[in-house]
N, C-alpha and C positions, 0 to 999 in steps of 0.2 A: 502452330497449328494444335488443335486439341482433337484428342480421341479419348472415348469414354467408353467404361463398362459399367455393369450393375453399381459396382461399390468402388471403383477406381478411376481415376483421371490423368490422363498422361497429356503434359505440355510441351509441345516442341519448339524452342527459341531457336532463332537465327540472328546472325548479326552481331548486333555488341548489346551487351546488358550494362547500362550506366545509369548515372544519377536521372537522365531524363526519363526512361524506359522503365527505371524500376517500381514507381508507383503504378502502372499500367499491369505489371505483372502482379503486384500485391491486390489489386483489384479483382484479377482473375481468378487468383487463390482465394481470396475471400469469397466469391461467388460460391465455389468449391466448397468452401467452411459452410455457406448458408444453406447449401443444399446436404449436408453432413455426410460429404464423402470421406470413405475410410481411408482412401491412399491417394495421395496427390504426388507424381512423379514429375518433375523439372527435367527435360533432355536438353542438353546444352552442347551437345555434339557439333552443333552447327555453328556456337557462338565461337567469335573470334576474339573478344575480350570481355572480361567481367572486371567492373571497377568496384571499389570500397563500400560506394552507396548499394549497388546491387547486392553484394555479401551481406551488408548488415541487414538488406530487406530480406535475403532469403534465410539467414540465422533468425530472423526475428519471426517469419512464418513458421519455420521450423517447430520453434519454442512455444509459438502459439498453437499450433497444431495438437502438440502434446495436450495441452490443456483440456481441448475438446475430442480429445481422442482421435485425432486424423494424422496419419503418418505423413510427413511431408518429407521428400528429400529427392537430391538431385543425381542425376547420373550424364553418364557421356563427356564427361569433363577432359580436353585434351588439351596441350601446348600450352599457349600462354593463361587461357582461361584456368586449366589445372592449377599452372603454378600460382596464378593469382590465389585461389582457395588455398592453397597451401601455405603460401605464406601467410595469409589472414589465420591461419590456424582453424579453419572451417570445414576444410575438406572430409575429415574423418567424422563431424558431427553432423554433416550434411548427407555422410552415404556416398559419397561420390564414388568409391572403389567398389561398391557392389554393383552386381550385373542387372540390368534392367529385363526383368521378366515380362517382355511385351513385342512378341514377335512383329515383324514389320507386315506381314500380310493380315495380322488382325488387327490393323488400326484403320479405322475410319475417319479419316483426318477433317476436321472442320476448319478452314481458315479463319482467324481472327485479326481484323485490320486495326491495330492501334488506334487509328484516327477516330473509328467509332467506338471506342470504349468510353464511357462515360466516368468521371473519376468522381462522381458524386457520393459513392459508397453508400448508397440506400435506394437506388433504383425509384426515385419518386415519380408518382404518378404524372400523367401530362396533362398542361392544363392547369395546374393548381396554382401557378402565377398570374394567370389572367383572373381565376376566381378570387384571389387575393387583392387584386388591382380593383376589381370591380366590388369587393368589400369595402376596400379603403374611400371608396367615392359615396358610400352611403352614412348616414347620420349615426351615429352610436346607439340610437334607442329604436331604430328601424329594426323590425322583425326579421326582415330578409337578411340583413346582416349577420343576425345569429345564426339564422338557418345556412347560410354560406360558410360561416365559421364551422360550424358542427359538420357539415359534409367534407369540409378539407379536413378537417382532424379525423374523421373515419376512413377518407382515402389514404392519408399517409401513415396511418396507424401501422400497418405490416411493415411500411418501410423503418419505420422507428424501431420495431421489435427486431428487425432484422440487424440493426445496429447494436442493440441491447446483446444479441446472441453472439455478437463480436467478443464480449466479456464475460459469455458463458463458460461453465466447466471449472470455475472456483470454487471459493466456499461461500458465494452468496446466491442465495436461491433464484431460478432462472425467474420467477415470477415478480422478485421484487424489482429486478434489473428491467423487466418488461415495464414495470410501473413507473419506475424514474424514466423511462425513456419515453414514456407516454407524457410524464409531466414536462420532460424537455419538449417534445412537439407541440404542447400548447403554449408553452413559452415562445417558441419559434412563431407559431402562428399570429400571436398576439403582438410580438415585438418586429415583425417583418415588414419593412416600407418597399413595397413593389415599385415607388417611383424612383427608386435609385437605379434601376435598369438591371439589377442582378435576379437570377433565377433562385425559386424559393429552395432548391435543393442544396445550392451552395451556401445559403445562410442555415438551413436546419442542420445539416450534418454536423458543424461544429456547435452548435448549440447542444443538439441532444448528445452528443459524447462530452462536452464539457458537462454537461448534468450529471452524466454516469461518473466520469472521473471524480466530480467533487463528491459522488455519493461513496465511492471507495475510499476518498479521504478522510469524510467526514464520518461516515456510519459505518462501513464494513471492518474497520480495525477494532480489536476487542482493547486496544491500548491506544489511545491519542498520544500522539508525540508533539513535542512543542516544535513550534514554528521553524526555530532555529535548527534543529534536527533534521527536520523535513527538508529544507533548504540543502542543508550538507550533504544529506543522504542522495538527493536528486544530482547535486554536481559530481558528486564521487562516482554514482553509476553511468552518469552522461562521459567523464572521464575515463573510467573502466573498459566502456564499449570502444573508445576511440582509440585507448592504448594497445587494446587486444589487437585490433585491426593492425595498427601501425608496427608492433613488435613481435606479434605472433606467439605469445604468449599471455599468461595472467600477470598483468602489472604489479608489482609490489607497492607495499606501503609506501616508501619513499618516492617511487615513480607516481603514484597517485597526489602525492602532498606536493610534488613539484608542478605536475600538470593544473591542479588547483587552485595553487598559492595557499593552501592549507598546512597547518601543521601535522606532524604525524599521529599526535595524540587526537586532533579533530576527526582525522582520516578513520583511525580505528574507532572513535566514536559512533563516526556515521557507518560503518561497516555493521557494528553491534547494534546501531539502532535499526538495522535492514530485518533484524531478527526479532524486534520488539513490537510487532504489530499484534500478535497474539498471545495472550497468556498461557501458560503452561498449565497442564492439569495437576492438581497435586496428587494423583493416582499415577502418575509417570515415573516409572522405575528411576532411581537415582542412579547416575553412571559410576561407574566404579566400586559399586556394594552388589550384595547378591541380589537374585532377581525379586525375592520379596519386600525389599527394601525400597519405599516409594518418597517421594519429597513429603508427603504428610508426615511420615515416622522420623524426618530429621527436624522437624520443626520443634523448637525449645517449648515447654510448658509455660504455665503463667508463674511468674517469678514471685514469692510472696512479698518480696518488697514493693512491689507495685502497691500494694493495699496501703502501705504504711505512708506513701507519700501525701496522702490528703490531711494523715493526722499530722505529720511532721512541718507541713507548711501553716497548718493551724496552731501547732503547737508556738513556732516560731512568731506568729504575730500576737499571741496571747502572752508568751512571755516578757515581750515587748512592752506589754502593758504594765506588769510587776514594778515596784519599787527598786530602784538599783541594786539596795543591799540584798534583797531577796534573789533578785537574778544572779548575784555575785555568788550566794550561799547554793542556789540550786546548780551553777556551774561547777563548782568546788565540789559538789556532793554526788554529782552525776556522770562529770564528765573527767573530774579529778581523781573520782573514787575515794576521796577522804572522810574519814569518821565524821561524827558529830562533834567527837571532843577535838580532833585536829582542827576542824572549821572554826570552831569557839576559841581555841589559841590565837587563830590567824587574824578573825575579825575584832577581837576583843571582846567577845560577850560570854556569856555562859552556857555551857551546855543544853540547859532547860530553855534558855531564849532561844538559842539555833532551832531546838526541835520545835517550839511553836512557830517560829517563823517559816520553817519547811512543810509543817502540815498546813499552814495558811496558804502558802503558794500552791502546793499541791491540791487543796482543796479548791481554789479558784480555778484551776487549771480542769479540774473534772468538771467542776459545774459548766463553764463554758463550752469544753468539748461535748458534753453531751446534749447542750441545746444545739 
């Protein structure tokens, strides 16, 4: 049963909310998201059982609603249904203990038959598949084919934009998401083969959502993670969701490592990667320091030694070009800190000769460094 107010919707469920019925509930709630409903209440006082799949869907809808500023909550849970929500640790998050402010006499109910709910997630226009079948029978250069293609894209564009709004509310502009969905629609129209016997909406929905997900993966993040970290992150996130339902609490690092077959170091790396999609601003206050200190203030200045690296590397190559005796004298003078007289005694030369050799070597180095 569905009851509606100007800015709120009440969904009254009955029977069992399980793996089979949860997608239909998801579809109905997403229709409310599309309508920009501010408050969606799911009344389960007539539900006998809620399984893990339905609880996962409810938690997902509640989180998704937060992103688009829609309050999704559950009310009326009793008996086994309430126990399942409590064991899963989702009861408080879903607001099951809050009272439902919707009097019985104020409910204008509309019955929803789940058999009549289409799971295409896009409300695709009727007759599109037939149009595409006709288009497939025409030659590639037939102007009628181009006209049908354009008409199909125009008819289906609102449905594609509705799919894009499912991902709205984050950091990506809605206009960019609409363009990505439109591109996915064009790819769906060009890639659809009506001779396989499937409806266009069944093919177009995953094509467009896949295009949107690729956009978030490849374009939306300020920091592009390596493929290895992306896969680790997905594995850990899936394991976290499953373990949260099973144990009724946030899983620990050893729990996640055991469930995924990863080492604890890999789990920690994957969890850290979750926070690495957006670079921090250098103007962000530094934790543990006074309010006026930013990350930019903590960055070191330019070390003067950096400017000497090029000279050192150049000198190393130039010194190697000197005669062996001059290399030895330079080493004794500038690395051994010996005087010319001490060097002369060790190499068996006069001090004057050592002085001339040093002058020759230093002149050679100065000339080539200047070049």
